[in-house]
N, C-alpha and C positions, 0 to 999 in steps of 0.2 A: 727514649723521646727526649728531644733536647728542651730544655727549660725556658721560660721568659719568654724574650722578644723573636727569639732564633727556634722556635717551634716551627717545623715543618708546617707546612698550609697546603690545601688543595681548594683551588680557584674553582667555582662553580656560578653558573649562570641561571638563576631563576626565570622563567616568564609566566605571567599571569594577566589576568583580566580582572578590573574592579566589578563589582556587582553594579553601581551605577549605571554601567556603560549596558547591560546585558540586562537588567530588570525590567522585562516586559511591562508588568504592573506599572511599575513607577513612569514609563515611558509613556503607558496608555493615560494614568490619571493626570500627567501633565499637559497631555493634548498637545507636543509641541513638534508634531511631524509635519513638517512643510517641504513641498516640493520633493518627498521621498529622503530628503534629510533629517536626521534628527536634531533638534535643536533645543536648548535650554536646558544641556545636562552636564553637569560640571566637567572642565576641562578635565583630562586622562592626569596631565601631570599635576594638577591643583593639588590633588589628594595623595599623590605619590609619598611624599614623606609620613604618609599614614603609617605605611609599611615599614619604615625605618624604624633602627632600635631594638625593643625588643617586643615588637607586634607579632612578629611569626617568628618560631625556631624549626629547623630542621636537625636531623641525626642521621648521620651515616649508618648502615647496618653491612657488616662485612658477609661478602658469601663465601669467604675462603678459611675464615680463623671463627672457631667458636668461642663461648666462655665455659664455664665449669657445668652450665647445664647443658650443653650441646647446642645452644642455637647461638646464630652469628653474632659476633661483638657489635655492641652500640657504641655508637662514638658519642663526645659531647655536643651540646648545642651551639647551634651556629644560628647566626641573626643576618638577615638581610643588610646591607651597608648601605647599598646608593644606588639611585636611578641609572640606567643605562641610555642616553639619548639617541645614540647612533648605529644602534646594532642594525645590521643592512637584513635580518632576517626576521624582523619582527612584523608580525601582521598586524591589520587595523586593528586598533583599541588596545594592544597588547602592552603591557609595562615591562622591562626588563630590569633585572636587579643584580647585583653583584654578592655573592657570598663566599666566606672562607671557614672553611673546615680545617680544624687540627688533625694531624696525620701522622701518623710513623708506619714503619717495616712491620711491627706487630701485626697491624689492624687487617692486613690484606686489601683485597679488591672488594671495592663497594658494591653492593649488588641491592641494595634496597635502601630507603630512605624514610624515617618517621617524620611526619609534618605536625604544629601543632600552629593552630590560629586562636590569638589572644586577643584578638580586636571583636568588637560586637557584629560585625556585618561579613557575609562571607564571601570567598573571591573564587574566582575559576580559576585553577593553578594548570597550566600550559604544558609546560616542561621544566626540565633541571637538565643542566648540561654540565661535566665535570671536565676538566682539563688538566693534562699532562700527570695522569695517574701511573707510576713507574711500573714498567713494564706491562703496562696498558693502553696509554694513550687517552683518549676520551671515550666517556661513557655517556649515553644519552638517557632519560626517562621518559619516554612521552606517558603524559600524566593524564590529562584531558579530564579532570573531575572538579567537581565545585568542593571546597574546604571549609565548613563553618566554624562555629568558635569549637574550640576543644573540647568543652563542658559537654557539647551536646554527642559525644561520643562515648561509648563502654570500654573501647579501645583507640587506642592512637591511629590517626589515618595512615596507611602504609603504602608505598608504592615500588615498584620493581624497575630495575635497567631493564633496557629494550630485548636483553636474552631470551631464548626460547629453549624450555627444554622439557621433555619429559618428564612424568613423576618420577619415574624409577631413576633419571639420570640429574634430578637437582641437585645441587649440591649440597651437603648435609647442614651446613651452617644457613641454609634460606629454607629447608623442608618445614618448620615450625614456624614460620613467617607466611610460607604459603598456604599451608593448613589453616592458619588463623584468619587470614584475608578470608578463604572462604565460608568458615563459620561464620565471619561476621556478614557475610552478603547474603546468607540461608536464614536469618533469624530465628526467632524461637516461634514462629507463627501464629501468635499472641497480641491483643490488642489492636487499637487503631494507628495504623501508621501517620508520621509525623513528617512533615515537609524534607527534614534534611537528612532522612534515613536512604540507606542505599540497601534496602532489603527487597529480595525478591522471593515471591513467595504466589503459590494458583489460589484461584477461587473459581468458582461458576459465575456462568453471566447472571446474577441476581439483582443487578441495579439497572437495568433497562425500564421497569416500571415505578410508579409513585403510587402505589397503591391507597397510603394515606389521602392523597387529595379526591379519591372516589375510584369505583369500581371500574370505569372508562380507561382510567392508566396503568391498573394492574396488569401485567405481562407476565408470561410465563418463564418460570426460570430454566435458563438453557445450561445444559451441562450437568452429569451426575445420575442421569437416569437413562435406559433405554429407549422410554418414548421420544425426549428431547436431548439425545447428545448432542456436545459442544467440545470444542477445544477450551482450553484454560485460559482465563486472563490474568492480570495482577492483581493480586490481593490488596486491597487496601483498609480492611478491619472495619469499616464506616459500622454504625450499631443498625440494626435491624430497624423495621419499620413497625408502627404500634401495629397494622393493618395485617400483616402476614408477617410471620417468624421467621420465613424463609427467603425474604426479599430484603435488601439491605437498601437504608436510607442513601438518600443522593444529596450532594452538596458543592457549592458552587465552582470548588477547585477539586480536582479527583489528584488523590495521591498515585504516583508513578516514583519509582527508585529515581532519588534526584538526579543522577548522572543521564539518566535519559530524557531531560529536560535539558539540552545544553545550554539552551541561550543563544542562537546564531543569529548575529546581529543581520538585519534585514535580510531574513532569509526564510527556513522552514519554520521558525516560531511566528514572523508576521504572517506567514501564509496558514498556519494553525491557529492564530489569533483573530485573523480575519474570517474564516469560517464560523468561528463563534460569535464574531461580531454580525457575520450574517444570520446566525441563528437566532439571535437576541435583539441586536438593532436594527438592522435592516428588516429583517421580516415584521418589525413594530412599525416602521416607518410606512414600510408599503401597504399593510393592513389598514394603516391610517387613511392612506391616500384612497383606498377604494371605499373605506365605510365613509368619505367625506363626498365620496361621488366624483374624484379627482379625476378619473379616469374610467372609462367603462370597463364592467368584467369582464367583456368577450371582444376577441380578435373578431373583425368582421370580415377581411379579406386577407389574402396572403402578404398583398402588398403591407398592410400594417404589421404583420411580423416582422417582415421586413425592414419598418421603419423602426424597429429597435434598435439597429446597425447603422442606419442612415441621418436617422433625427434624432433619437431618442424619446422619452417619457418624461414630461415635465412636473415637476415635484413641486409641493407646497413650499411657502418660504420657512426658511431654515431648518428644512427637513434634514438636510446633510449636517449640520452640528449635533446632531442627536446621533450620527455614527461615527463611531471610533475611527481616530484620523491614522487610519494605516496606508501607506504607499498602495498595497495590493487591491485598496478598494478604490483610490482614487483616480484610478482609470475608468471603472464603473460609474463613479459618481462623481460629476465634475461641477464646477461651477464658473459661469463666467460672465457674472452680470445677472443670471438666470439659473435656476438650480435643474440637472438632468440626470435622469437615469437612462446611460448609453451603455451599449456592448460593441466591442468589436466583432466587426464580418466573421463569423465561422468559416473555415475554412471549406466548406462543402457549398458554399454559395458564392464564394469569393470569384469564380471565374463564370459561371452557368447559375441563373436564379431558379432553373426549374428542372435540371438535370436529375436531380435527387427524387424526381417522380417516377423514374423508368424502372423497367423490369431489371435490366443489366446493373445497374446502380445498385436497386435492391438485392440481386444477388451477390454482387461483389463486395456488399458491405458485411455478408455472412462471411465472408474470407478474408477480407481485409477492413475491415471496420472496428468496432469497439470492443466487441465481443466474438471474434474470429474463433474461437477454440469450441464450438458448440454441436457445430452439422457434422453429422454422420452418413457414412454410405448406407442406403438402404438395401436391406438385405433379403428381409421377409415382407411380401406384398400379400393384402393390405396391410399397412401398419399396425402392430400389435400392443397391447398394452400389458405394463407387470404390473398393474393393480391388483388387488385379491376381488376376484369377481365375486367372492361369496358378500363383498361388503358393496362394491362399486358396480356390478353386472357385468355386463359385455360393453367394453370399451374397444373393441375392434375398429380401425378406420372404416368410414364407409366410401373411402374415397375408391373408385374403380378404374380399372383398365380403360374403359370410357372414356373415363373422364381426361387421362393425362394422353393417351398414345397419339391423339391429332397435333399434340407437339413434343413429339419424342423424333423427329427428322425422318420418319419412315421406320424406326424400330419399335418391335414389340415391346411391353414392358418385361417380359421374363428376358429378352435380347439384352433389354439396357441396364437389367440387374447383374446379368451376367459379365457385362459390358464395364461394369463400375460406372456408369453413368448415371445413375438415380441416387438423390441425396435428399435427406431429412431435416428441416430443422424443428425440433418435436419440443414442444410447449405444454403437451398435454399431463401426463401423468403428474407433473410438479402442482399442477394448478388445480387440479380437479377435486380431491380431497378438500380445497378451501374454496373452491369456486362460489358455492351456495351462500356461503358466509360474505366474501367480497361482495357479491353482486346484493346483498341485503344492505349496503350503505348506499352512498350516494354514488360509486363508480359501477359501472357496468362491462364485463367483462366476457371472453372466451376462450378456454380453452383451445389450443391451434397445435394443426400440422402443417408444415410446409414441404411440398415436394419440389425439389429443383433438377432440372437437367443438365447435363455436363455437354454444352455442344461441342462442336469440332473446331470451335475457334478460341477454346478454353474458356469461356463464358459460363457463370451458371444463370439458367433461366429458370424462373419460377415458374411451373406449371399447372398447381391445383394448392388451395388452402383451404383446409378444413377448420371450421367455427364450432365448439360444441360447447354445450350448457347441460348442467344437472338434468335428469328427466323429472319434470313436473310431481309425476308421482312417488318420485323416493329414488334414494342412492342405487338400490339394489335393482331398479331396471334401467342402469345404464346413464347414457346421455341420449341426447337430440341435435343432430348436428347436419351442417348444410358445406355444400361443397363449391367454392368458387374459384370461377376461372379467368385466364388472364381476356382483359378486354381492350379496346383502344378509342372506344367512339361510344356515344351515348350516356344514358344512365348507367348501363352495364360496366364502363369505364370507370366510373365513381366510385359505385360498389366493391368494384376490384382494388380501388386506392384505400377505401376504407378497409376492405380485407388485410391488407399491408399492414396498416397501421395498427390493427389488433396483433397482429404478429409480433410488430416493432416494439409495443408496449409492453407484452407479456418478455421480450427479448430484454428490454429497457430494464424490468424489475430482475431479471435472471442474472441481467449483467452486474445491477450495483450490488445486489445481496447475496450472489455466490461467487460469481465470476471473479469479481472484484473483491466485494468484503470477505467472504468466507474462505474463498481458493486463497487467498494472498493474505492481506491483513490478521485475520484470525485464526488461520492454521500455523503463521510464523511466531508469532508471538510465544507459544509454549517453549520454541525455540530461544528467545530470547531469554527467558528465564531459566530455563535449566542450564543455558549456556555459563550463564553469570554464576549459577548457584553449583556448578559441580566442574567447571573449567576454568585452573587459574588464568590471571593475566600472562603467564609465561607458556601455558601451554601451546602448541603449535596449530591445534585446531581451534582454540580462542582466537588466536590472530588471524587466522585465514576467514573464521566467521563474522569474526566481531563487527566489522564495516558496513556488513549487511543488513545491522539490524538497527540504524542510527534512527533514533525518531519516531519507532516504530509503536511504540508501547506509549508514544507522547500522543502521537495521532489516533490510535485505537481508545485512549480514554478519554481523547476529545467526541470521539465517533460515537461511544457509547453516551455521552453527557448530551449532543445536540445534533446527531445526526441520525442514528439507528435505535433512540430512546422511543419511549412513549412521547406520541406528538410530536416527535423529530420532525428534521426537515425532510428525511427520506418515507416517514409516514404520511407527513402530508403532500408530496408531490409523487409519489409513486403509487402505482396500480395495489399492491400487497397490502398498503395502509398498516394496520395495528396487527397484522398477523405476518409482516414481512418477515422480521427476524426467526418467529417461529417455524415458517416454512424453510427458512435457510438450514435450520436445525434438522427436517426431516430430511432435506438435501446432502447433508453432513452423513447420514447414515450411510449413503453408498461410497463417501471420499475413502478412496486409497491412494495411502502417502507414494508408492511405487508410481502409480498412473499420474503422478503429476512430472515424472519424467516427459520429457516432448515427446524424445522416439516412441514411448510407450504409450501415451495419449494417443498420438498418430495411429498407431496400430490397432489398439481400442478401440476407435471412431472408425475404423476400416476405411483412414483415407491414405494409408501406406503399407506397403508389404514390405517384408525382411528380403534383401536385395545386397548381396555382398559387391556386386559391381557398381551400386549407385553410392553418390557421396554421402558418408552417414550410417552407410548400410542400408539404406532406406529409398524405396520406388515409391513417389507420391503419386496416387492415383489422379488427384487435380495438379497438374504438374505447373501450373500457375497460380500459385494459393501463397501470396505474397507473406502472411502469418507464417506459414508453417518452411517456408523455402530461407526465409530469412532468419528465423527461429532457430532452423538446425545449424545454422552456420554460427549463431551465438551461442547454443546449447554447445557444439563440439567446442569450441574455443573455450567455454568455461570448465570443461571435462578435462581437454589439456592440461590448464593452468594446474586444476585440482590434483592430478596425477603426477605432473610435475613436483610440487609443493610435498603433497602426502609423501613421496618417493625421498625426498630429503631426511626425514624425522622416522617412517616407519621401514624397516629391511626387511622386515619377514609379518607372516601374519601371525607369528608369534608375537611379535611387539603388539598389535591390535590387541588382542586378548590379555595381555598383562598389564596394559594401561588401566589401570584403576579411576582413575579420572574418566577416561573416554568411556568407560564401562557404565560407570555410575550416570553420565550423562544419557546416553542414550536409553537406561533404563526407564530413568526419569522422565525422558520425552515419552516414551512409550507408556507407561504406567500412570504417569500422573498428568503430564501436559495435554496428553490424547488419552487419557485413562478411562474415557466412554468407549476406546477401540483396542483395549489393551489386548484381548483375545483374540484379533484377527490374524490369522495366518500368513498374509501379505507381508508383515514388518520384516524387515532383514534382519538378521542376525548380530550383525556388526562383529564378525570373526576374522574378517580377511580386509587385506586391503581394497580388494575390489569393493569390497560393502562400503568402506570409510566413503571412498571415493565416488561412488554413487549417492550416498545419504548425501553429502557434501556438494556435491554438483545439484541435486534437486533443490537443496536448501538456499544456493545461490542463486540459480535460475528463477526461484518462485519469489524469492526477494528483491529479484534487479529484473530481469528480461520479462517475466511473464507479468508483472504489475506494471513495467511501463506500457505493456502492449494492450491492457486493459485501462489502463489509467489516463495516459495522457491523450489520449483522441475524444476524451468525453465532452470538450467544449467544439472542437474541431469538426465532430460530427452532428453531438448531441446539441450545440448551441442555437441550431436551428431546431426549433421544435417540431416543425413540419417534420421534418427528416425522422427523428426519432423522438417522437411524443412518449411521455410517461405515464400518461391515464386515459380511459378511456371512458365515457360518461353516458354513452347511449348504445344501444343495440343497432345492429341494421335496422333501416325499417321495412316495413313489409309495406307492400303496394297498396295502393289504397289510402294511406294514411298522408296528412300532412306531412309529415317528415319524409313521405317517400318523394312525393311531389317538390318537396325543396330539394331533392338530389338532383332534380332536373331542372327546376329553374335557378336555384344558386348553390349550386356545388362546393364552391369555396367554405360558404356559409354554414353547410350541412357537416363539412369536413372539420372544421373549427369548433364545431357545437360538440363535435363528438371526442377529440384528443383535449391535451392539457389545456385547460384555462389561462386566461392573462396571470392571475396573481399567483399561481402555482406556477408557473412558466417562470415569471420573475425571479421566486424564488430559487427555482431549480438552476437558472443560468448562471446565477449570483455565486452557487456554489460551485458549479462543473466550472464555472472559469476560473476559479482560484484553485480547484484542484487540479486541473490542466497545467497549471504554472511549473516552471522550474526556479528553484529560488536561487539567490546570486552566489551563494556559496556551495550550491549543490555539488557533489562528490559522485562523479560517474564511473562504471565500470572498468576495471586497471586501475582507478587512482584510490590514493592513500590521503588522509588527513596532513601525515607528516611522512618525509623520507625518512625518517628514526622508527618506523613503526617495530622494525625488526634490527638486532646487529647481524642477522646470518646473510652475508653476502651470495650466497647461491640463490636464497628466497627474493632478495631484491632481482637478480637475473631472471629469474623465473616469472616474478611480476612484470619487468620491463617486455620480457618476451610476450606476454600476455597481452600489452599495451598495443606492441605494434600490430599483434593478430588482429586485433579488434579493429585499428585504423586500417588495415590491409580490407576486412570485410567490410567496412562502411564506403569503400570505394569501387568494392562488387556492387553494394547494393545502390550506390548512385548510377553504376553502369546499367544494372539492370532496371531502374525507373526511367531508362534513356533510350529502352529496348521497346519499339513501339510493338512487336507483335507479341509481347505480355502485357495483354489488355485489361488484365487485372489489377496493374500495378499501377495506374492512374484513373482509369474508369469514365464514364460520360463527365463525370464532375471537374476534370482534370484535378485531381488532386493526388499528386505521386506517393505512395505508401512509406512513410519514413520514421513510423513510430519503434522498430529496432534499428534505426542510426545510433551507434552508443554515444556519438558526442551530442552536447546540445548549448545554445547560450541561454542565458536567463530569460525568464518568460515563457509565454504562449506560442511554443516553437514547433508542436507537434514532432516532436524526435526525442533523442537522449534517453539514456539508460542508467538511472541513477543506480548507485549501490543498494539502496534501501528502499523499502516502504516509507517515506517520510513526509507523504501528504495523499 
């Protein structure tokens, strides 16, 4: 190596973001969000000089040359030298700095680097780019990680170049560093986790309740038992409660591995903190509104509900000043001399104010609404129950052929079943074991079964609704049931509308706690944890799956703190109340990982049959089933992308079995992350490339398209509470009562007294309006946060092909929605089904498939 001033140097560019730009807490406490723009924050360049000198050091690690111990050579420390003001690739709020590393030919090719932060504050490291490496050219390091003061770490932070290696192909000089980084991410499973740590570990759901506040705040521990199985969550290590040694105490801030809270400016963190604000500030403000009789407790007419979007509710003076100043809330809480709570008009009533009431729209939303994956083909009549008859008695449906045959267009029940014309939306077995408990509170509900008929025009028509209550003499005597039939006039039409409302209340609860929370958020979290613990950042499957985990642990932690916790928003505004999460645990008993694949799900529900001559090898029984038709296209595109990608790295089935990291990952997912179901026979063995492709496709589908289908329609459909109520408070009145007379004289008032009241409606709408929004920096299916996520040109070509395919699919979906013969695509409400359009703009768009469960 040449000495002195003539030492060869490698030039690099470091890109980072300062803490003060991304620190949500300081932004909120400063209360400087005006017109959606952050004000009062120190200029980026004002403090750039603090990074210069000896504030931050980097040391290159060789990927090709080893030291005497067999580890890659470590170079001398280099420091940031000067800010780059005109780098064209810089993103918003990013700083760029030059750096020069000493280099000679004996060092080899850099493959990793150490970084040490000597400053008090942490920063977000975006990337390092090295230029003009002899015989190599440019080397990119995509980092995207928080870096704290070096004293916070037992081992220096390490980052790898964007190369991709199977464990057996890792350059010898990098092996030690690859293994060390995984060890750091696993931690030791002890103690309470601290803010700056990046440790991924598992725990059961023992933090939903607060038993120290009283018995009413205690909640069942979910996970770790056969009675209440559940996927694992991220471990925080907080102390146990004084009252219950099995429950973990709660705190205002919940630990998640530091890089799971990226701090996306004006994006998901604002959505997430918007939810937190609703759970705390907004709920408090609205509670005071009702306590001061500032607004009546009940809606009196349907027009008054619509006034939420057309005029709003006047708030007390200075109410808005008590609410966190987040842009995501500014569209709901506005002030122009007076203060109002005003919501955007939901799509379901933008064209027609009353089409939501029709039977055709009721049937359409079962297959094109916010919970489109629950309807089954009816194969046994009358519908049967799977509940233990020794405990619950005879639960067989009381719906008869005489009830439904007048509405089967001349078909007999048997012929309609044989012709695959009858379907069921079944909310009976899920709720019956808890119905007596639920009805002992202020809510009043039924178990429900809804029979639907597939008409010749392709639409689904409800032909009977059965509402059931536990037998007054005890569970062993079964249920008391009434069957309600379609009616268009008189009091019978009001009762029919109420019967549909009870069904939708059940469906809303199942959607929120099972289809949305359990089947996407909760089941994916163990995959996030296992991937970081067992797959190195340079592993090809890590690179494949990592984008589909963005912010998932973050939003899940918030949900446990504000949404699904004891006395949280879900318990306040949804029928299942304090039993909500416990019921979802019971449903998890029947969860099957392989059935999360869309084709398998459709076959299991009797909605599709295998047919090699049909697209995707399936023939749909309901041909105009928007969720299934569009979903199969997206599923097929994801699977093809995964096949293309996996084939680049695994040349035979043997390479799958020989991949020690991959096998450890799958073993941990099954035996720990979903440990309560580890003995189920349906888990893939992960011995073949086909297994890996299938597993990866399911994970990506679940985190992206499935979540999009059940999430981003929440406000467009449910923002109008009359269309998707979340609570029921009265039973259907009996003839001769004042309540029954009200059905005749004032049917709107009777309906409104039955469903979600005003306070719960306002809270519910505030939450789902946020949940249904896309962030400004959302990354959609087929997109990556950096063009340098891999150095493999074939992988880059494969993802480009994936993006092109998705764009072609989107064009096809637009054409379908313009096909007037497909009546379920738009429906009576004139609301095209766009939830599986891959792309979207920011905001409340009713479309777009983000990569991950980020809200």
